[in-house]
PyMOL commands that place a pseudoatom at each C-alpha (Angstrom):
pseudoatom trace, name=CA, resn=MET, resi=1, chain=A, elem=C, hetatm=0, pos=[-8.285, 5.521, 20.572]
pseudoatom trace, name=CA, resn=SER, resi=2, chain=A, elem=C, hetatm=0, pos=[-5.652, 6.606, 23.074]
pseudoatom trace, name=CA, resn=VAL, resi=3, chain=A, elem=C, hetatm=0, pos=[-2.108, 7.596, 22.178]
pseudoatom trace, name=CA, resn=ILE, resi=4, chain=A, elem=C, hetatm=0, pos=[-0.849, 4.483, 23.973]
pseudoatom trace, name=CA, resn=GLU, resi=5, chain=A, elem=C, hetatm=0, pos=[-3.059, 2.223, 21.829]
pseudoatom trace, name=CA, resn=LYS, resi=6, chain=A, elem=C, hetatm=0, pos=[-1.813, 3.934, 18.677]
pseudoatom trace, name=CA, resn=ILE, resi=7, chain=A, elem=C, hetatm=0, pos=[1.805, 3.503, 19.719]
pseudoatom trace, name=CA, resn=GLN, resi=8, chain=A, elem=C, hetatm=0, pos=[1.205, -0.170, 20.502]
pseudoatom trace, name=CA, resn=ALA, resi=9, chain=A, elem=C, hetatm=0, pos=[-0.175, -0.657, 16.992]
pseudoatom trace, name=CA, resn=LEU, resi=10, chain=A, elem=C, hetatm=0, pos=[3.110, 0.666, 15.561]
pseudoatom trace, name=CA, resn=ILE, resi=11, chain=A, elem=C, hetatm=0, pos=[5.557, -1.277, 17.746]
pseudoatom trace, name=CA, resn=HIS, resi=12, chain=A, elem=C, hetatm=0, pos=[5.425, -4.540, 15.759]
pseudoatom trace, name=CA, resn=CYS, resi=13, chain=A, elem=C, hetatm=0, pos=[6.840, -2.741, 12.744]
pseudoatom trace, name=CA, resn=PHE, resi=14, chain=A, elem=C, hetatm=0, pos=[9.568, -1.055, 14.807]
pseudoatom trace, name=CA, resn=LEU, resi=15, chain=A, elem=C, hetatm=0, pos=[10.797, -4.453, 15.902]
pseudoatom trace, name=CA, resn=TRP, resi=16, chain=A, elem=C, hetatm=0, pos=[11.120, -5.489, 12.254]
pseudoatom trace, name=CA, resn=ASN, resi=17, chain=A, elem=C, hetatm=0, pos=[13.372, -2.528, 11.392]
pseudoatom trace, name=CA, resn=SER, resi=18, chain=A, elem=C, hetatm=0, pos=[16.863, -1.978, 12.749]
pseudoatom trace, name=CA, resn=SER, resi=19, chain=A, elem=C, hetatm=0, pos=[16.825, 1.821, 12.346]
pseudoatom trace, name=CA, resn=SER, resi=20, chain=A, elem=C, hetatm=0, pos=[16.209, 4.148, 15.257]
pseudoatom trace, name=CA, resn=PHE, resi=21, chain=A, elem=C, hetatm=0, pos=[12.841, 5.898, 15.314]
pseudoatom trace, name=CA, resn=THR, resi=22, chain=A, elem=C, hetatm=0, pos=[11.288, 8.881, 16.985]
pseudoatom trace, name=CA, resn=PHE, resi=23, chain=A, elem=C, hetatm=0, pos=[7.614, 9.593, 17.506]
pseudoatom trace, name=CA, resn=GLY, resi=24, chain=A, elem=C, hetatm=0, pos=[6.037, 12.658, 15.950]
pseudoatom trace, name=CA, resn=PHE, resi=25, chain=A, elem=C, hetatm=0, pos=[2.506, 13.829, 16.674]
pseudoatom trace, name=CA, resn=SER, resi=26, chain=A, elem=C, hetatm=0, pos=[0.256, 15.507, 14.129]
pseudoatom trace, name=CA, resn=ASP, resi=27, chain=A, elem=C, hetatm=0, pos=[-3.310, 16.751, 14.300]
pseudoatom trace, name=CA, resn=VAL, resi=28, chain=A, elem=C, hetatm=0, pos=[-4.754, 13.614, 12.714]
pseudoatom trace, name=CA, resn=PHE, resi=29, chain=A, elem=C, hetatm=0, pos=[-2.499, 10.652, 13.378]
pseudoatom trace, name=CA, resn=ILE, resi=30, chain=A, elem=C, hetatm=0, pos=[0.759, 9.451, 14.865]
pseudoatom trace, name=CA, resn=ARG, resi=31, chain=A, elem=C, hetatm=0, pos=[3.395, 9.085, 12.197]
pseudoatom trace, name=CA, resn=LEU, resi=32, chain=A, elem=C, hetatm=0, pos=[6.958, 7.947, 11.998]
pseudoatom trace, name=CA, resn=ASN, resi=33, chain=A, elem=C, hetatm=0, pos=[9.372, 10.854, 12.013]
pseudoatom trace, name=CA, resn=ILE, resi=34, chain=A, elem=C, hetatm=0, pos=[11.790, 9.422, 9.445]
pseudoatom trace, name=CA, resn=MET, resi=35, chain=A, elem=C, hetatm=0, pos=[13.089, 10.475, 6.043]
pseudoatom trace, name=CA, resn=ILE, resi=36, chain=A, elem=C, hetatm=0, pos=[11.674, 7.504, 4.128]
pseudoatom trace, name=CA, resn=LEU, resi=37, chain=A, elem=C, hetatm=0, pos=[8.377, 5.704, 4.312]
pseudoatom trace, name=CA, resn=GLN, resi=38, chain=A, elem=C, hetatm=0, pos=[8.664, 2.216, 5.746]
pseudoatom trace, name=CA, resn=HIS, resi=39, chain=A, elem=C, hetatm=0, pos=[5.328, 0.838, 4.502]
pseudoatom trace, name=CA, resn=LEU, resi=40, chain=A, elem=C, hetatm=0, pos=[3.808, -0.167, 1.177]
pseudoatom trace, name=CA, resn=PHE, resi=41, chain=A, elem=C, hetatm=0, pos=[0.056, -0.323, 0.579]
pseudoatom trace, name=CA, resn=VAL, resi=42, chain=A, elem=C, hetatm=0, pos=[-0.923, -3.004, -1.965]
pseudoatom trace, name=CA, resn=TYR, resi=43, chain=A, elem=C, hetatm=0, pos=[-4.406, -3.452, -3.422]
pseudoatom trace, name=CA, resn=GLY, resi=44, chain=A, elem=C, hetatm=0, pos=[-4.194, -5.923, -6.312]
pseudoatom trace, name=CA, resn=THR, resi=45, chain=A, elem=C, hetatm=0, pos=[-1.785, -8.494, -7.693]
pseudoatom trace, name=CA, resn=LEU, resi=46, chain=A, elem=C, hetatm=0, pos=[0.712, -7.733, -4.899]
pseudoatom trace, name=CA, resn=ARG, resi=47, chain=A, elem=C, hetatm=0, pos=[-1.762, -8.557, -2.125]
pseudoatom trace, name=CA, resn=PRO, resi=48, chain=A, elem=C, hetatm=0, pos=[-0.471, -11.709, -0.416]
pseudoatom trace, name=CA, resn=ASN, resi=49, chain=A, elem=C, hetatm=0, pos=[-3.688, -13.687, -0.976]
pseudoatom trace, name=CA, resn=LEU, resi=50, chain=A, elem=C, hetatm=0, pos=[-3.886, -12.650, -4.678]
pseudoatom trace, name=CA, resn=ALA, resi=51, chain=A, elem=C, hetatm=0, pos=[-0.197, -12.782, -5.601]
pseudoatom trace, name=CA, resn=SER, resi=52, chain=A, elem=C, hetatm=0, pos=[1.141, -14.755, -8.565]
pseudoatom trace, name=CA, resn=SER, resi=53, chain=A, elem=C, hetatm=0, pos=[4.319, -16.799, -8.113]
pseudoatom trace, name=CA, resn=GLU, resi=54, chain=A, elem=C, hetatm=0, pos=[6.386, -13.822, -9.334]
pseudoatom trace, name=CA, resn=ALA, resi=55, chain=A, elem=C, hetatm=0, pos=[4.721, -11.510, -6.826]
pseudoatom trace, name=CA, resn=GLN, resi=56, chain=A, elem=C, hetatm=0, pos=[5.043, -14.107, -4.041]
pseudoatom trace, name=CA, resn=GLN, resi=57, chain=A, elem=C, hetatm=0, pos=[8.812, -14.040, -4.534]
pseudoatom trace, name=CA, resn=LEU, resi=58, chain=A, elem=C, hetatm=0, pos=[8.786, -10.260, -4.043]
pseudoatom trace, name=CA, resn=LEU, resi=59, chain=A, elem=C, hetatm=0, pos=[6.735, -10.669, -0.877]
pseudoatom trace, name=CA, resn=ALA, resi=60, chain=A, elem=C, hetatm=0, pos=[8.926, -13.405, 0.640]
pseudoatom trace, name=CA, resn=GLU, resi=61, chain=A, elem=C, hetatm=0, pos=[11.062, -10.993, 2.695]
pseudoatom trace, name=CA, resn=ILE, resi=62, chain=A, elem=C, hetatm=0, pos=[8.267, -8.535, 3.540]
pseudoatom trace, name=CA, resn=LYS, resi=63, chain=A, elem=C, hetatm=0, pos=[6.320, -8.403, 6.802]
pseudoatom trace, name=CA, resn=ILE, resi=64, chain=A, elem=C, hetatm=0, pos=[2.547, -8.159, 6.403]
pseudoatom trace, name=CA, resn=VAL, resi=65, chain=A, elem=C, hetatm=0, pos=[1.074, -5.609, 8.813]
pseudoatom trace, name=CA, resn=GLY, resi=66, chain=A, elem=C, hetatm=0, pos=[-2.553, -6.365, 7.927]
pseudoatom trace, name=CA, resn=SER, resi=67, chain=A, elem=C, hetatm=0, pos=[-5.651, -5.139, 6.154]
pseudoatom trace, name=CA, resn=ALA, resi=68, chain=A, elem=C, hetatm=0, pos=[-5.907, -1.423, 5.446]
pseudoatom trace, name=CA, resn=THR, resi=69, chain=A, elem=C, hetatm=0, pos=[-7.697, 1.122, 3.285]
pseudoatom trace, name=CA, resn=VAL, resi=70, chain=A, elem=C, hetatm=0, pos=[-6.683, 4.255, 1.396]
pseudoatom trace, name=CA, resn=GLN, resi=71, chain=A, elem=C, hetatm=0, pos=[-8.586, 6.992, -0.360]
pseudoatom trace, name=CA, resn=GLY, resi=72, chain=A, elem=C, hetatm=0, pos=[-8.746, 6.577, -4.147]
pseudoatom trace, name=CA, resn=THR, resi=73, chain=A, elem=C, hetatm=0, pos=[-10.575, 5.085, -7.115]
pseudoatom trace, name=CA, resn=LEU, resi=74, chain=A, elem=C, hetatm=0, pos=[-9.944, 1.465, -8.118]
pseudoatom trace, name=CA, resn=TYR, resi=75, chain=A, elem=C, hetatm=0, pos=[-10.122, 0.201, -11.719]
pseudoatom trace, name=CA, resn=ASP, resi=76, chain=A, elem=C, hetatm=0, pos=[-9.870, -3.166, -13.481]
pseudoatom trace, name=CA, resn=PHE, resi=77, chain=A, elem=C, hetatm=0, pos=[-7.601, -3.095, -16.544]
pseudoatom trace, name=CA, resn=GLY, resi=78, chain=A, elem=C, hetatm=0, pos=[-7.995, -6.763, -17.457]
pseudoatom trace, name=CA, resn=ASP, resi=79, chain=A, elem=C, hetatm=0, pos=[-4.854, -8.468, -16.141]
pseudoatom trace, name=CA, resn=PHE, resi=80, chain=A, elem=C, hetatm=0, pos=[-4.358, -6.088, -13.231]
pseudoatom trace, name=CA, resn=PRO, resi=81, chain=A, elem=C, hetatm=0, pos=[-6.040, -3.338, -11.214]
pseudoatom trace, name=CA, resn=GLY, resi=82, chain=A, elem=C, hetatm=0, pos=[-4.969, 0.277, -10.826]
pseudoatom trace, name=CA, resn=VAL, resi=83, chain=A, elem=C, hetatm=0, pos=[-5.720, 3.053, -8.363]
pseudoatom trace, name=CA, resn=THR, resi=84, chain=A, elem=C, hetatm=0, pos=[-5.970, 6.758, -9.100]
pseudoatom trace, name=CA, resn=LYS, resi=85, chain=A, elem=C, hetatm=0, pos=[-6.512, 9.651, -6.739]
pseudoatom trace, name=CA, resn=GLY, resi=86, chain=A, elem=C, hetatm=0, pos=[-10.178, 9.924, -5.871]
pseudoatom trace, name=CA, resn=ASP, resi=87, chain=A, elem=C, hetatm=0, pos=[-12.769, 10.139, -3.126]
pseudoatom trace, name=CA, resn=GLY, resi=88, chain=A, elem=C, hetatm=0, pos=[-13.563, 6.433, -2.794]
pseudoatom trace, name=CA, resn=ILE, resi=89, chain=A, elem=C, hetatm=0, pos=[-12.150, 3.822, -0.431]
pseudoatom trace, name=CA, resn=VAL, resi=90, chain=A, elem=C, hetatm=0, pos=[-9.721, 1.189, -1.714]
pseudoatom trace, name=CA, resn=HIS, resi=91, chain=A, elem=C, hetatm=0, pos=[-9.180, -2.000, 0.287]
pseudoatom trace, name=CA, resn=GLY, resi=92, chain=A, elem=C, hetatm=0, pos=[-5.809, -3.709, 0.468]
pseudoatom trace, name=CA, resn=ASP, resi=93, chain=A, elem=C, hetatm=0, pos=[-2.946, -4.753, 2.709]
pseudoatom trace, name=CA, resn=LEU, resi=94, chain=A, elem=C, hetatm=0, pos=[-0.187, -2.807, 4.412]
pseudoatom trace, name=CA, resn=LEU, resi=95, chain=A, elem=C, hetatm=0, pos=[3.323, -4.222, 4.181]
pseudoatom trace, name=CA, resn=CYS, resi=96, chain=A, elem=C, hetatm=0, pos=[6.274, -3.240, 6.366]
pseudoatom trace, name=CA, resn=LEU, resi=97, chain=A, elem=C, hetatm=0, pos=[9.639, -2.730, 4.647]
pseudoatom trace, name=CA, resn=SER, resi=98, chain=A, elem=C, hetatm=0, pos=[12.883, -3.354, 6.494]
pseudoatom trace, name=CA, resn=HIS, resi=99, chain=A, elem=C, hetatm=0, pos=[14.864, -1.090, 4.129]
pseudoatom trace, name=CA, resn=ILE, resi=100, chain=A, elem=C, hetatm=0, pos=[14.209, 1.231, 1.192]
pseudoatom trace, name=CA, resn=GLU, resi=101, chain=A, elem=C, hetatm=0, pos=[16.090, -1.022, -1.253]
pseudoatom trace, name=CA, resn=GLN, resi=102, chain=A, elem=C, hetatm=0, pos=[13.192, -3.475, -1.032]
pseudoatom trace, name=CA, resn=LEU, resi=103, chain=A, elem=C, hetatm=0, pos=[11.161, -1.095, -3.222]
pseudoatom trace, name=CA, resn=SER, resi=104, chain=A, elem=C, hetatm=0, pos=[13.367, -1.540, -6.296]
pseudoatom trace, name=CA, resn=PRO, resi=105, chain=A, elem=C, hetatm=0, pos=[11.969, -4.942, -7.369]
pseudoatom trace, name=CA, resn=PHE, resi=106, chain=A, elem=C, hetatm=0, pos=[8.429, -3.683, -6.687]
pseudoatom trace, name=CA, resn=ASP, resi=107, chain=A, elem=C, hetatm=0, pos=[9.114, -0.659, -8.924]
pseudoatom trace, name=CA, resn=ALA, resi=108, chain=A, elem=C, hetatm=0, pos=[10.215, -3.019, -11.699]
pseudoatom trace, name=CA, resn=TYR, resi=109, chain=A, elem=C, hetatm=0, pos=[7.160, -5.258, -11.211]
pseudoatom trace, name=CA, resn=GLU, resi=110, chain=A, elem=C, hetatm=0, pos=[4.856, -2.219, -11.418]
pseudoatom trace, name=CA, resn=GLU, resi=111, chain=A, elem=C, hetatm=0, pos=[6.719, -0.827, -14.474]
pseudoatom trace, name=CA, resn=CYS, resi=112, chain=A, elem=C, hetatm=0, pos=[7.453, 2.502, -12.766]
pseudoatom trace, name=CA, resn=HIS, resi=113, chain=A, elem=C, hetatm=0, pos=[10.353, 3.543, -14.967]
pseudoatom trace, name=CA, resn=GLY, resi=114, chain=A, elem=C, hetatm=0, pos=[10.717, 4.874, -18.478]
pseudoatom trace, name=CA, resn=ILE, resi=115, chain=A, elem=C, hetatm=0, pos=[9.129, 7.628, -20.519]
pseudoatom trace, name=CA, resn=SER, resi=116, chain=A, elem=C, hetatm=0, pos=[5.539, 6.401, -20.064]
pseudoatom trace, name=CA, resn=PRO, resi=117, chain=A, elem=C, hetatm=0, pos=[5.407, 4.361, -16.851]
pseudoatom trace, name=CA, resn=LEU, resi=118, chain=A, elem=C, hetatm=0, pos=[2.399, 2.187, -16.151]
pseudoatom trace, name=CA, resn=PHE, resi=119, chain=A, elem=C, hetatm=0, pos=[2.434, 3.144, -12.458]
pseudoatom trace, name=CA, resn=THR, resi=120, chain=A, elem=C, hetatm=0, pos=[4.104, 5.799, -10.343]
pseudoatom trace, name=CA, resn=ARG, resi=121, chain=A, elem=C, hetatm=0, pos=[5.063, 5.320, -6.716]
pseudoatom trace, name=CA, resn=SER, resi=122, chain=A, elem=C, hetatm=0, pos=[3.441, 7.966, -4.543]
pseudoatom trace, name=CA, resn=SER, resi=123, chain=A, elem=C, hetatm=0, pos=[2.924, 8.594, -0.846]
pseudoatom trace, name=CA, resn=THR, resi=124, chain=A, elem=C, hetatm=0, pos=[-0.410, 8.144, 0.899]
pseudoatom trace, name=CA, resn=LYS, resi=125, chain=A, elem=C, hetatm=0, pos=[-1.774, 7.369, 4.323]
pseudoatom trace, name=CA, resn=ALA, resi=126, chain=A, elem=C, hetatm=0, pos=[-3.276, 3.966, 4.973]
pseudoatom trace, name=CA, resn=ARG, resi=127, chain=A, elem=C, hetatm=0, pos=[-5.915, 3.368, 7.621]
pseudoatom trace, name=CA, resn=LEU, resi=128, chain=A, elem=C, hetatm=0, pos=[-5.565, 0.135, 9.580]
pseudoatom trace, name=CA, resn=HIS, resi=129, chain=A, elem=C, hetatm=0, pos=[-8.630, -1.763, 10.842]
pseudoatom trace, name=CA, resn=ASN, resi=130, chain=A, elem=C, hetatm=0, pos=[-8.109, -0.253, 14.322]
pseudoatom trace, name=CA, resn=GLY, resi=131, chain=A, elem=C, hetatm=0, pos=[-8.284, 3.325, 12.994]
pseudoatom trace, name=CA, resn=VAL, resi=132, chain=A, elem=C, hetatm=0, pos=[-4.553, 4.069, 13.087]
pseudoatom trace, name=CA, resn=TYR, resi=133, chain=A, elem=C, hetatm=0, pos=[-3.203, 5.908, 10.039]
pseudoatom trace, name=CA, resn=MET, resi=134, chain=A, elem=C, hetatm=0, pos=[0.218, 4.972, 8.694]
pseudoatom trace, name=CA, resn=PRO, resi=135, chain=A, elem=C, hetatm=0, pos=[2.225, 6.811, 6.016]
pseudoatom trace, name=CA, resn=ALA, resi=136, chain=A, elem=C, hetatm=0, pos=[2.847, 4.446, 3.115]
pseudoatom trace, name=CA, resn=TRP, resi=137, chain=A, elem=C, hetatm=0, pos=[3.919, 4.128, -0.487]
pseudoatom trace, name=CA, resn=ILE, resi=138, chain=A, elem=C, hetatm=0, pos=[1.296, 3.221, -3.091]
pseudoatom trace, name=CA, resn=TYR, resi=139, chain=A, elem=C, hetatm=0, pos=[1.529, 2.497, -6.808]
pseudoatom trace, name=CA, resn=LEU, resi=140, chain=A, elem=C, hetatm=0, pos=[-0.875, 4.798, -8.676]
pseudoatom trace, name=CA, resn=TYR, resi=141, chain=A, elem=C, hetatm=0, pos=[-1.984, 4.046, -12.226]
pseudoatom trace, name=CA, resn=SER, resi=142, chain=A, elem=C, hetatm=0, pos=[-0.503, 6.719, -14.466]
pseudoatom trace, name=CA, resn=ARG, resi=143, chain=A, elem=C, hetatm=0, pos=[-2.249, 6.202, -17.797]
pseudoatom trace, name=CA, resn=ASP, resi=144, chain=A, elem=C, hetatm=0, pos=[-5.727, 6.956, -19.145]
pseudoatom trace, name=CA, resn=THR, resi=145, chain=A, elem=C, hetatm=0, pos=[-8.432, 5.193, -17.128]
pseudoatom trace, name=CA, resn=LYS, resi=146, chain=A, elem=C, hetatm=0, pos=[-10.892, 5.071, -20.062]
pseudoatom trace, name=CA, resn=THR, resi=147, chain=A, elem=C, hetatm=0, pos=[-9.677, 1.539, -20.891]
pseudoatom trace, name=CA, resn=GLY, resi=148, chain=A, elem=C, hetatm=0, pos=[-10.573, 0.340, -17.389]
pseudoatom trace, name=CA, resn=THR, resi=149, chain=A, elem=C, hetatm=0, pos=[-13.734, -0.511, -15.491]
pseudoatom trace, name=CA, resn=GLN, resi=150, chain=A, elem=C, hetatm=0, pos=[-14.243, 1.182, -12.156]
pseudoatom trace, name=CA, resn=ILE, resi=151, chain=A, elem=C, hetatm=0, pos=[-14.520, -1.290, -9.264]
pseudoatom trace, name=CA, resn=MET, resi=152, chain=A, elem=C, hetatm=0, pos=[-17.251, 0.282, -7.169]
pseudoatom trace, name=CA, resn=SER, resi=153, chain=A, elem=C, hetatm=0, pos=[-16.606, -1.867, -4.078]
pseudoatom trace, name=CA, resn=GLY, resi=154, chain=A, elem=C, hetatm=0, pos=[-12.983, -0.708, -3.941]
pseudoatom trace, name=CA, resn=ASP, resi=155, chain=A, elem=C, hetatm=0, pos=[-11.907, -4.298, -3.252]
pseudoatom trace, name=CA, resn=TYR, resi=156, chain=A, elem=C, hetatm=0, pos=[-10.076, -6.119, -6.064]
pseudoatom trace, name=CA, resn=GLY, resi=157, chain=A, elem=C, hetatm=0, pos=[-10.154, -9.489, -4.256]
pseudoatom trace, name=CA, resn=GLN, resi=158, chain=A, elem=C, hetatm=0, pos=[-13.926, -9.362, -3.878]
pseudoatom trace, name=CA, resn=TYR, resi=159, chain=A, elem=C, hetatm=0, pos=[-14.281, -8.145, -7.471]
pseudoatom trace, name=CA, resn=ILE, resi=160, chain=A, elem=C, hetatm=0, pos=[-12.342, -11.045, -9.031]
pseudoatom trace, name=CA, resn=GLU, resi=161, chain=A, elem=C, hetatm=0, pos=[-14.247, -13.587, -6.905]
pseudoatom trace, name=CA, resn=GLU, resi=162, chain=A, elem=C, hetatm=0, pos=[-17.555, -12.220, -8.224]
pseudoatom trace, name=CA, resn=ARG, resi=163, chain=A, elem=C, hetatm=0, pos=[-16.694, -11.983, -11.933]
for i in range(1, 163): cmd.bond("trace and resi %d" % i, "trace and resi %d" % (i + 1))
show_as sticks, trace
zoom trace
């Protein structure tokens, strides 16, 4: 994929944001050269096609970039999934944030605060269907995974359809 094609894949998100951006080149992928990440990778109950009414309200002001994958291990914990660092592939959606304050309600939804948070927000790189990598936030499960069942396909939507 040429540099021009990679830049074109990023432009739609630039139009959504009012900040000024610069391009930075790295060995592996083109990334935004900004202080904060402007994307959120979601893989479970925050995916637009799987979202509850509460989650749909959080997503109302968010632009959906499209399908993406990240590296990790996906688990089912009954009412929700969780991802941990790992060597597998996790399927989900990439969302584009217009400002960092949009993360606050997502942090509350994912129970990121307190002494023993359920999830922690971490940085990752998400791979879009066209091969472009984008830096993104992800909510990683922060408790013991022994209570969960590993989802071998890495796709929570497919998993809940089949169970």
